[in-house]
TIVO-479178 format. One record per residue (C-alpha): x, y, z. Coordinates in steps of 0.02 Angstrom, whole numbers, plus 50000, padded with zeros to 5 digits. Layout:
BEGIN
XYZ...
This chain:
BEGIN
505374997550547506434983650639504744976250695504254973750514505884964450478505494953350626503724949350563504404944050393505744933250479504524924850597503324920350456504704910750365505614904250518504754887350506505614883450343507304874750362508694874050236510464867950216512014878150223513474876050103515184883750087515884893649946517024882349847517614892749701517384909349619518994919449603518614936949541519794945749424520214964349434519014976449359518814994549312517625007449388516975019749261516015035349295515285042549132514625060349123515145065648951513415068848885513005087648886511195087648942510035102348959509195101049134507335088849194502965008349371504244977049572505904955049442507014953949536507324966549671508564976149570509544960649512510164960349332509054953149197509664935449171508564932749019508114942548866506884956148918505124949048904503754958948818502084958648908500724952348796499074960448822497894948648911496004948348935495324957549085495824947949244495244959749381496964961849451496904980249506498804980149533498934984049349498175001249378499525006949502499895025549484501345025249608502335009149569503825006549684505435006749585505774988549623505004971849577504594957649695505864943849679504484930949706502894937849627501394938049741500224925549655498444931249611496804922249600496534914649428495274924049320493504916949313492664909349163491714925549125493334933649062493414921448918491564924548876491814943548877493644945648833493554963848776493504978048896493714996548916494245006249073494195024249132494865030349297495465045749390496345050049553497255062849652498915070249587497985074049426497985055449376496995049549224496805031149163496105025449002496255007748928495454997448787495754979248751495024970748595495194952848535494284940548420493034927748478493714911248543494464900648401495444884548399496404890748242496944908348280496854923748395497214942048370496924957948457497454975848500497764984948663497875003448710498295010848876498565028448944499085031849122499755048449178499925059749334500055078449311501065080149471501865070549611502475074449790503795086849725503765100149595503935094349415503695075949464502285071549351502455056949231501495047949096501395031549000500555027248831500545009948756499815004048587500064985948537499394972648423499624953848432499104937748347499364918848347499034905048226498844886948294499334873048179499484853948198501394854948191501804872448241501044887748325501564905048267501414921348358501794939648318501814955648418502084974148379501994988348507502445006548532502635014448701502955032548759503515035548936503735053249003504735058849155505605073849227507265074549316506465081749475507735075449599508475092449626508315107449741506475112949742506615130349664505115139749597506115149749476506575135549355506705145249193506315131149071505365116249137505545107848970507395106748999507165093449134505985082849028506435065348968505415054448850505695036348804504905030248643505065011348618504565001448466504574982648476504114969548348504314951048362503844934348282504094916648342503614898548326503404883848440503304865748384501684858448453501564841448365501154828448495502224813148505503814819948420505454816648508506174833248452505334849448507505904867448482505434885548492506274900648411505934918848386506624935548330506334952348415506764970148362506864984648485507115002748443507285015148583507385034348561507415047848694507095066148698508905069548736509395061348571510015044648636509535029648526509725010748541509294997148419509384978748468509024963248364508784947348467508654929448412508204915448537508014896948511507804881548618507704863548568507564846548659507794828948593507064814948696508304800548682507404788348794506124789348932507494794449055508714803748946508654819548842509824832548764509434851048749510194866648672509754884548714510474898448605510324917148588511134931248490510954949348533511624963348417511414980748488511894998248435511815013048552512145030548488512285047048580513895057248594514685041848515514095025648431514405008648508514004991648426513854976948546513694958548510513274944548633513144925948595512524912348715512544893248688511974881548825512024862748782511404851148921511094832848953509734826749073509534810749168507904806049261507774793049401506374787449512506624801249640507904812349559508464821349402510144828349353510564840549215512394842649160513054854949032513934871049001513584889248952514664897448822514634916448803515514927648679515434946648705516174960648604516134972748754517764981848791517794981248979519044968349042518134953349113516594955449001517394954048831517924938748735517494920348756516914913348925516414895848983515334892049133514684875349216512804872049204512374858549328510724856549418509984842449522508304838349607507944825149734506194821149801506434817649989504574815150007503714814049837502404827249823502994835349986504834839849994506064842149851507874848049876508914855249738510684861749709511694867749565513124878149496513034889849352513564906449281513394917049125513514934049047511994944349106511464955948973511404974849006510784987648879510215005348892508424999048879508604987549026509405000949131508045013649106506695000149138507484998949312507885017449336507155029949211508245043849281509855036649210510825049149104510705046648916512545041348888513015028249016514455016548992513704999448941514394982748987513684965549015513944958449194515014942849204514194931349330515734920349351514994908549476513244905049539513104892149680511454888049755510514875249861508714875049919507094866249937505264868149886503714858249915502044857350004501844857550191500044851450166498704852850033498534871650058500274877550104501794877449994503524884550018505134888549934506854892850008508554895049928510314899849984511524906049852513204914249819513594923549657515234931949605515254945449473516464954949364515774971549305514224971649410513304987849386512715000549517511755016749498512425032849579511975051249559513035059849433514415071049494513965084849364512055083649386511395074849545509655073249461510325060649337511145043749374512805036849309513225018549302514745012049399515484994849375516444984249502516824966349545515634960449675514974945649773513294942849854512684929949975510794927749959509464919850059507684918849986506084911550057504224911050025502654903750098501034902449998499374897950082497884893649972496564894150102495194891249973494724895349798494254912749867495764916349980497604916549950498964923150069500834924050030502404930150114504134932150036505794937650106507514940750020509144944850109510684949850005512364953350083513424962149955515294964049951516224975649825518014978549781518304996849739516595004149779516215008649962514515000249953513304991749836512405007849788510485007549782510394988849810509294984349961509984971750085508284965950146506624964550047504974957550107503244956550039501554950350101499994948750001498184943750028496954940649885495084937449904493764933049777491974933549844490794923649731491534931549573490764947549632492084956449739493954955649710495074961449849496974962949851498104969449992499984970549973501384975950086503194978650032504644982550146506424986650090507934991850197509804994050184509785005450029511275017550016511605031249894513175040949853513295059849853514585062049722514835080249758515355077349940515905059149911514835054250061513655039450091511805042950114510765029550199509005030050134507465028450242506765010850249505295008450132503605002150189502255002750057500474996450088499134996049959497314989949952496384986949791494654980849760493404978549616491544976049622490604967949479488854974249457488524962549313489454951849188489864967249092490014981549216491154984249367491944997649471493704997549549494545007349689496405007649723497255015149879499175016249860500515020449988499235020650127500565024050256500945040050156502825037050172503665048450049505155037050030506585037549905506965022049807508365031949722509255046449807508315063049793506825054849703505375055749826503845045849773501995050649785501185049949961499475042549988498585041649822496905035549757496295029149591494475024949553493585020249395492425009449293492664994349182491504988749041491754970848970491004965248806
């Protein structure tokens, strides 16, 4: 596995960057909380397990794009920090935007999907999307899972504003199978967990050309309910506005409010406010944004509650216009954590974890991006972040098949890099690497957070007829905590290779084949949770 690390490092070694020193970031004391109060009957990479710095996005159903990655039946429990880019969809997708899919594979996997939308219109769009993806079993007993999604969406395009709306319902089914493999489990239903999520949202964007003031705003409602009687409701409002003062000066304001209620063995109301005013100056080769982020949180953990103020400074300088840009900045903020965001990262979290936002007290970074030539682009960044109440997942001391959430003050030095090679309209190659060096205060390690992550991807589009995608992920340095023995468990390095292809027989009819985890490495992204080995999914698509 060390050879794989070397390969990723050599690919990116030609990219140079500046090193800077940590200048500030004192961390206040914090509290570590293990929560196992809930009495439970026993049971699809974004940013490499980093906290969600923005409000959780909702994926809007899109026309068929021949990206077979969407069909994955064995998604690693991590997201690529820098997403592997895919070849843009061809024009036929706009001519035949509706489609239906069916597929099947080993592990008792079944896929069904339908996407419907109106004909192209300059005034409006609307549609509906349904998807079912399930596996009857996995590599261990009782490790099957399932996903159902039903959603509708619409947009109205006006001269001054565009409006959009979205409503969806999803049902995700898992079992807490990370336990001793015993045939005599009396009640398999006792280890089942189901997440039902309802989401509705509406928003508007000012589109009138020539106005000095532009804005966007929207409201989203999330309602989550589980089989184990946990519930969470969150109402979110987001807004952003920019006033163009002159050709070289502008003022902006970003704002958001989150009001969440989680109920289980107890009920907790949580409020989070964010305001971010900024002022931007633009020169011939540079731009500078100066401002501040203000957060108010009603959380009770020390360090995450009350009023907090952070700098918001970012600058860009074009060393070689069109070729090399360097950037640097300092920031911070309260990173929102909810029960919903936790289970999106780890669906085996217990139903009553302690919830607290993570206080990113300081975020220093410097980097560069640009184009080596017309076909090769790069990005590289070095950063240091200091947290109060950063969260980590560990197996519960009372039930090792479920995960508790621990909080600690932490710091992380990060080094990110990526190369993207657009060989032609048909070929695209990319490589990404992320290194994170974590330090913690009370915890012995940064549990379940990888220290090294790498990804490589190759995409090929042959005359709009054959679509090919190969991806390789590699993670290392993941450690789990055996709470029963209070010992550290070093998880095996993860190497996951997948090959996916689709062949179009005609404008309307195509077939796809997906090979996942070709190396058949039955790794654990989370302690005791072994993923599927080599698996196959094949099927047909009809576009109309």
